[in-house]
C-alpha positions as CSV (number, residue, x, y, z in Angstrom):
1,M,116.7,82.5,99.0
2,K,115.8,83.8,95.6
3,K,112.1,85.1,95.2
4,T,109.4,82.2,94.8
5,A,107.0,82.0,91.8
6,L,103.9,84.0,92.4
7,L,100.5,82.2,93.0
8,F,98.4,84.8,91.4
9,L,99.8,84.3,88.0
10,S,97.2,81.6,86.7
11,A,94.2,83.7,88.1
12,L,95.6,86.8,86.5
13,M,96.0,85.0,83.0
14,L,92.4,83.9,83.3
15,L,91.1,87.4,84.0
16,C,93.3,89.1,81.3
17,P,93.8,86.4,78.6
18,L,94.8,89.0,76.0
19,Y,97.4,90.8,78.1
20,S,100.1,88.3,79.0
21,Y,102.1,88.4,82.2
22,A,105.3,88.9,80.3
23,E,103.8,92.1,79.0
24,M,103.1,93.6,82.4
25,S,105.7,96.2,84.0
26,P,107.3,95.1,87.4
27,A,104.9,97.7,89.1
28,E,101.9,96.0,87.6
29,K,102.9,92.6,88.7
30,A,103.7,94.0,92.2
31,Y,100.1,95.5,92.4
32,G,98.7,92.1,91.3
33,A,100.6,90.3,93.9
34,L,99.5,92.2,97.0
35,G,98.5,90.0,99.8
36,T,100.7,87.0,98.4
37,K,103.8,85.7,99.7
38,V,107.5,85.6,98.6
39,E,110.5,83.8,100.2
40,M,113.6,85.6,101.1
41,G,116.3,84.9,103.9
42,S,116.2,82.1,106.3
43,Y,115.7,81.8,110.2
44,Y,114.5,79.3,112.7
45,I,111.1,78.3,111.9
46,G,110.5,75.0,113.5
47,N,107.9,72.3,113.7
48,E,106.3,70.1,116.4
49,D,109.3,67.8,116.6
50,D,112.1,70.3,116.3
51,N,111.7,74.0,117.1
52,Y,115.2,75.1,115.6
53,T,114.9,74.0,111.9
54,W,116.4,76.7,109.7
55,E,113.9,77.5,106.8
56,P,113.2,80.0,104.3
57,I,111.2,83.0,105.6
58,Q,107.9,83.9,104.1
59,W,107.0,87.4,103.5
60,V,103.6,89.1,102.6
61,I,103.6,91.7,100.0
62,C,101.6,94.6,101.7
63,D,102.2,97.7,99.7
64,V,103.6,99.2,96.5
65,N,105.3,102.5,96.2
66,E,105.5,102.8,92.3
67,A,107.1,106.3,92.4
68,D,110.2,105.0,94.5
69,G,110.2,101.7,92.8
70,R,109.7,99.6,95.9
71,C,107.3,97.3,97.7
72,L,106.6,96.7,101.4
73,L,107.1,93.4,102.8
74,V,106.5,92.0,106.4
75,S,107.3,88.6,107.7
76,W,104.2,86.3,107.5
77,Q,104.8,84.9,110.8
78,I,106.1,86.0,114.1
79,L,109.7,85.0,114.0
80,D,111.1,85.5,117.5
81,N,110.2,86.8,121.1
82,V,112.3,89.8,122.2
83,R,112.2,92.9,124.6
84,F,111.4,96.0,122.9
85,G,113.9,97.8,125.2
86,S,114.6,101.5,126.0
87,S,115.7,104.1,123.5
88,M,116.7,106.6,126.2
89,W,119.9,108.6,125.8
90,G,120.0,107.9,122.1
91,H,120.8,104.2,122.3
92,A,119.2,101.7,120.0
93,T,116.4,99.5,121.4
94,D,116.9,95.9,121.8
95,A,114.4,95.3,119.0
96,E,116.5,97.7,116.6
97,I,119.6,95.8,117.6
98,W,117.9,92.5,116.8
99,L,116.7,93.8,113.5
100,S,120.2,95.2,112.7
101,D,121.7,91.7,113.3
102,F,118.9,90.1,111.3
103,I,120.0,91.7,108.0
104,W,122.8,88.9,107.9
105,N,120.0,86.4,107.5
106,F,119.7,87.2,103.9
107,S,122.0,86.5,101.1
108,D,124.4,89.0,99.5
109,E,122.0,89.3,96.5
110,E,118.9,89.9,98.6
111,R,120.7,92.5,100.9
112,E,121.6,94.5,97.8
113,H,118.1,95.0,97.0
114,I,116.6,95.9,100.3
115,V,115.9,99.6,100.2
116,P,117.1,101.7,103.2
117,V,114.2,104.2,104.2
118,E,114.1,107.0,106.6
119,L,111.5,106.5,109.4
120,E,110.0,109.2,111.5
121,D,111.1,109.0,115.2
122,E,108.0,107.7,117.0
123,E,109.0,109.5,120.1
124,Y,109.6,113.0,118.6
125,P,107.1,113.4,115.7
126,G,108.5,115.5,112.9
127,T,112.1,114.2,113.5
128,T,113.7,111.3,111.9
129,A,115.1,108.2,113.6
130,G,117.6,107.4,110.9
131,L,118.0,105.1,107.8
132,F,116.7,101.5,108.2
133,R,116.6,98.5,105.9
134,L,114.7,96.4,108.5
135,F,112.0,97.9,110.8
136,L,108.7,97.3,112.7
137,L,105.5,98.4,111.4
138,S,103.7,101.4,113.0
139,G,100.2,101.7,114.3
140,F,99.4,103.7,111.1
141,D,100.4,100.7,109.0
142,I,98.2,98.5,110.9
143,L,95.1,100.8,110.4
144,T,95.8,101.6,106.7
145,N,96.9,98.2,105.5
146,Q,94.6,95.2,105.1
147,Y,97.4,92.7,104.6
148,V,99.4,92.9,107.7
149,R,97.2,91.8,110.5
150,E,96.9,87.9,109.7
151,T,99.8,86.2,111.5
152,G,100.9,83.8,114.1
153,P,104.2,82.7,115.8
154,T,106.6,80.1,114.3
155,W,107.2,77.0,116.5
156,Y,110.7,78.6,117.3
157,A,109.0,81.8,118.4
158,I,106.6,79.8,120.6
159,S,109.6,78.1,122.1
160,Q,111.0,81.4,123.0
161,G,107.7,82.3,124.9
162,C,105.7,84.1,122.3
163,K,101.9,84.1,122.9
164,G,100.9,85.6,119.7
165,E,101.5,89.3,120.5
166,W,103.9,91.4,118.5
167,W,105.6,94.8,118.7
168,L,105.0,97.8,116.7
169,R,107.3,100.9,116.7
170,S,104.7,103.5,117.6
171,R,104.8,105.2,121.2
172,E,101.9,106.6,122.9
173,P,102.2,110.5,122.9
174,G,102.8,112.3,126.0
175,T,103.6,109.4,128.2
176,T,106.3,109.6,130.8
177,H,107.3,106.1,130.5
178,R,107.0,106.0,126.6
179,Y,104.6,103.3,126.3
180,V,105.1,101.0,123.2
181,Q,102.3,99.9,121.0
182,F,101.8,96.2,120.1
183,M,99.3,94.0,118.3
184,K,97.4,91.5,120.6
185,K,96.5,88.1,119.6
186,D,92.9,89.0,118.9
187,G,94.0,91.6,116.4
188,S,93.4,94.7,118.6
189,M,96.2,97.1,119.5
190,G,97.5,97.9,123.1
191,Y,100.2,99.7,124.7
192,S,103.0,98.0,126.9
193,T,103.9,99.9,130.0
194,Q,107.0,97.9,130.5
195,P,108.9,97.7,127.1
196,D,112.2,97.3,128.9
197,G,111.1,94.0,130.7
198,Q,108.2,92.6,128.6
199,R,108.9,90.2,125.6
200,K,106.7,90.1,122.7
201,G,106.9,88.8,119.3
202,I,108.8,90.5,116.3
203,R,107.9,90.8,112.7
204,P,110.4,92.4,110.6
205,A,109.3,94.7,107.6
206,M,111.3,96.0,104.6
207,W,111.1,97.8,101.3
208,V,112.5,95.8,98.4
209,E,113.2,96.9,94.8
210,I,110.3,96.2,92.5
211,S,112.5,95.8,89.5
212,W,114.3,93.0,91.3
213,L,111.4,91.2,92.9
214,F,109.2,91.4,89.8
215,G,111.6,91.7,86.9
216,D,112.2,88.8,84.4
217,Q,111.0,85.7,85.9
């Protein structure tokens, strides 16, 4: 689904009456929109009567990288409940497979403007895990970003067993079992000792081109 109108526009115009929204650069619009929501893609969201309604996904604008022309989005709600899975022997984790398949929940136009990024391998610091268009946030993202903590599961995620906890991609250094970090319902962080067996919520994150998201409205 095409991007939604930004809710901060009216307030911004009151604060800057001599500097119109139309005169702002896409990056300035992105900085002004931090913490607000846009719609992209679709997934099962649900309601009290039907857990399987297919609806637009709302994303929170969390960060802006002006130099690279992109902004960070994370799903406002926990969308599903999955195993993290094992990444031993170089295989993708269950969560990575879920994210890889999830890219098809976007329109052709939306996929064109999701920016592939190189992520550090959380198991082997200093090495890269590859290029990703959709990924999980890290523990560092949580500690340094004020917009990513507020969330809750969709009705669909609840129907799949989600209790409000959700996966991060970070691992605990030096652990034989490669403990995986997750967010607890109370907003604190913990480590799962059984990422192959435990199911927790998943919140996709992605970098999107500023020029597309905040270009001509």
